[in-house]
Every structure is written in structure tokens, then in C-alpha cells.
C-alpha positions as CSV (number, residue, x, y, z in Angstrom):
1,M,4.2,-71.9,-38.2
2,P,0.7,-70.8,-39.0
3,A,-0.8,-67.8,-37.2
4,W,-2.1,-68.8,-33.8
5,D,-5.7,-68.5,-34.9
6,E,-5.1,-70.9,-37.8
7,I,-3.6,-73.7,-35.7
8,D,-5.6,-76.9,-36.1
9,L,-3.6,-80.0,-35.2
10,G,-4.4,-83.6,-34.8
11,W,-2.8,-86.1,-32.5
12,D,-0.1,-87.2,-34.9
13,E,0.8,-83.6,-35.8
14,L,0.9,-82.4,-32.2
15,R,3.3,-85.1,-31.3
16,V,5.9,-83.9,-33.8
17,I,5.6,-80.1,-33.8
18,P,8.9,-78.5,-34.6
19,G,11.0,-77.1,-31.8
20,S,10.7,-73.6,-33.1
21,W,6.9,-73.9,-32.7
22,R,7.3,-75.1,-29.2
23,T,9.4,-72.1,-28.4
24,V,6.8,-69.7,-29.6
25,L,3.9,-71.6,-28.0
26,S,5.8,-71.7,-24.7
27,Q,5.5,-67.9,-24.5
28,W,1.7,-67.9,-24.8
29,R,-1.1,-68.1,-22.3
30,G,-4.7,-68.5,-23.4
31,I,-7.6,-70.7,-24.0
32,Y,-7.5,-73.9,-26.1
33,Y,-10.1,-76.1,-27.6
34,I,-10.0,-79.9,-28.1
35,Y,-12.6,-81.3,-30.4
36,D,-13.5,-85.0,-30.4
37,Q,-14.3,-85.8,-34.1
38,A,-15.8,-89.2,-33.2
39,E,-18.3,-87.8,-30.6
40,G,-18.8,-84.3,-32.0
41,K,-18.1,-82.8,-28.5
42,G,-15.6,-80.2,-27.4
43,Y,-13.4,-79.4,-24.4
44,V,-12.2,-75.9,-23.4
45,G,-9.1,-75.5,-21.3
46,P,-7.0,-72.7,-20.0
47,R,-3.2,-72.2,-20.3
48,T,-2.3,-70.1,-17.3
49,V,1.4,-70.9,-16.7
50,A,2.6,-73.9,-18.7
51,P,3.3,-73.7,-22.4
52,M,0.1,-73.7,-24.5
53,C,0.5,-76.9,-26.4
54,W,2.4,-78.9,-23.8
55,V,-0.7,-79.5,-21.5
56,A,-3.2,-79.7,-24.4
57,G,-0.8,-82.0,-26.1
58,S,-0.4,-84.1,-23.0
59,T,-4.2,-84.2,-22.8
60,M,-4.4,-85.5,-26.3
61,L,-1.4,-87.8,-26.1
62,H,-2.7,-89.5,-23.0
63,G,-6.3,-89.2,-23.9
64,H,-7.5,-87.3,-20.8
65,G,-5.2,-85.0,-18.9
66,G,-7.0,-85.9,-15.7
67,N,-10.5,-85.1,-17.2
68,V,-12.8,-88.1,-16.7
69,L,-14.8,-87.3,-19.8
70,L,-11.6,-87.3,-22.0
71,R,-10.2,-90.4,-20.3
72,E,-11.9,-93.0,-22.6
73,R,-11.4,-91.0,-25.8
74,D,-9.1,-92.2,-28.6
75,P,-6.5,-89.4,-28.9
76,K,-6.4,-90.0,-32.6
77,T,-9.9,-88.6,-32.9
78,L,-9.0,-85.3,-31.1
79,R,-8.1,-82.0,-32.7
80,F,-6.3,-79.1,-31.0
81,T,-6.9,-75.4,-31.7
82,I,-6.3,-72.1,-29.9
83,L,-9.4,-70.0,-29.2
84,Q,-7.8,-67.0,-27.7
85,R,-4.3,-65.7,-26.7
86,V,-4.0,-63.4,-23.7
87,S,-1.2,-61.4,-22.1
88,P,1.5,-63.5,-20.6
89,D,1.1,-61.5,-17.4
90,M,-2.7,-61.9,-17.1
91,D,-3.7,-63.1,-13.7
92,A,-4.4,-66.8,-13.6
93,D,-7.9,-66.2,-12.1
94,D,-8.7,-63.9,-15.0
95,V,-7.7,-66.6,-17.5
96,I,-9.9,-69.1,-15.6
97,R,-12.8,-66.7,-15.7
98,L,-12.3,-66.2,-19.5
99,E,-12.2,-70.0,-19.9
100,G,-15.6,-70.2,-18.3
101,T,-17.0,-67.7,-20.8
102,W,-15.8,-69.9,-23.7
103,K,-17.3,-73.0,-22.1
104,E,-20.7,-71.2,-22.0
105,R,-20.4,-69.8,-25.5
106,L,-19.4,-73.2,-27.0
107,H,-21.6,-75.3,-24.8
108,T,-18.8,-77.6,-23.8
109,R,-20.1,-78.5,-20.3
110,S,-21.4,-82.0,-19.8
111,P,-23.6,-83.5,-21.2
112,F,-23.2,-81.5,-24.4
113,G,-19.5,-81.3,-24.2
114,L,-16.4,-82.7,-22.4
115,N,-15.9,-80.2,-19.6
116,E,-17.0,-81.5,-16.2
117,N,-17.3,-78.1,-14.7
């Protein structure tokens, strides 16, 4: 497994990550980034309780994860990376606040990015 800050996975890669990777990723909280290569827009999301890749992977595999702006995207054009790891006991509200700072810095709020809020 690469270092967390070197992870850059496409749809096909994320679908088949090894079990040992999933074990490691399940222990992390943090902020992830999904980049739509076709549109050149990004989405920032928090991982507060669930394993890091599981929700991001679900977002990519299903194309939206509940986000309207991701709903019509082709998952095969999406890339998943991790922006920041945080302590596993960091309060969920603090993770959400941190997510907001990444949205601001990376300009991922609509219309420039894929974050609706």
C-alpha cells in the first residue's frame, strides 16, 4: 500500500483494493477528494466514522453517494485521493469544520466544483 498521501485511485482500482488496504483505511478518519477528470471539477468529503475508502468508494462506484452534482457523473472518470488524515478520536464536528476549509481552499463548491454546500 502506498503512503496515505500518495493514494490516487481510479474507479477500477478502488473496486479491487486488497483486503489489507481496507483494514488500514478502516482505521482512518480524514478528508478525501474526488476529482472528475472529464469535467475538471472536484468534490471534498469528510470521513468521520466509516472507513475512509468505503464511502468515497461507494460514491465513486454508484456515481453520486447522494450528492446531486455527482449523480450524473460517469464513475470511470473519477479519481480518489486523501487530502488529510486526522486523529481517529477527533470530534465529528471538527472533521466537518476541517472539510469546509478544504472546500474553500480547493474551490469545490458549486458552480466551480461538485460540493453543493
